[in-house]
N, C-alpha and C positions, 0 to 999 in steps of 0.2 A: 420559480423558485421552485416548488414546493413540488412541484414532478420530477424534479434533480436533486433533489432529497432524496425521495422515494425511488428515482431508479438506481442512485448510485447506493441504499439500503439493500434494496431487490437484489441486485448485485454482489456484493457481497458478501448475502446469506447464501446464496447459489454457490458458491466459489466453494463459503465454508462446508454448508451441504456433502462437496466432492471431497474434500482435501481434509473432512472430520476422520474418515476411517482408518487412517495415519497415525493420528493418535489412541485412537479407542484397541488399534493393532497393537500397542506398545509394548513392551515388558515390561516385568516389575522392576526393571530398574531404572532408577529416578536421572538416569541422566540420560536415556532413550527416550524417556518419555520429557522431556526438558528438547532433545535438539527436534527430536517429532513436530514437537509444539512450537517451536521456533519455524521451525521448513514451513509449517503451515500457516504461520503466520507472514512470514517472508514470502510465500504464495501468493498471500492476498495482499500485500504491500505494495509487489511488483505488481500485480495485476490494476491494483489502484492506479500507480503510476503511472502504467503507461495511456490507462485512459486518463488519466489530467492530460496528459504531454498529447494528447489524440489532441482532443476536446481544445486544448491552448491551439495546437497546432489552425485548428478549423476557424475555433473565432481570427485568426489572424489573417487567415487566407478568403475568409469569407469580408473583413471589414470594411473592402474595397476601398480605402485611405480612408475611411470615416475616424477622425483623432480620437472620440470617444470609442470606438468600435476596437483599432487599437493599443489603446489606454488598457483596456480591460483583457486585452489576449495577452495583453504584457504581464501583468498582472496576474491571470494565471500558471501563464506560464515561471513568474517568482515563486506565486504559489509550489507548484509542482515540485520546483525548484526545494523548496524548504523544506522540504515532504521528504526529497531523496534525501536530505540531511540529515533530516531524521528516522531515516531507516537505516542510518548508517550510523547512528548512533547508538539505535537500538541496539544493533546488531552487537556493534563496541559492548554496550551494555553487557549480550547476552555473556559475549565470553567471558569477562571481568565475572563476572556472577559465577561460573560455570569455574573460572583457578579458583574463585575463593572462598566456592564449597569442594572444594577440588574434585569435582565430576568431570 
């Protein structure tokens, strides 16, 4: 379990490493900086969601009819869907904040 967490953190750090220049190259405009930050977070989030769905699929395929393993795959899939809902809520919140600040 600790290896999976370490792998996930390493992957997120790697994605952030390649996505960070977009934030650093932003102009002095607060709206542009916020847009770049939102794009970077969206890129990281999308990558993690794809990995979660792939992992849930692999768990399901390798379950071989074992009810415990199939339940684990089902939970992983549900958690991935919850992650997508949270991500969509975050995008909505970002747009609401920008609208409230007039950016």
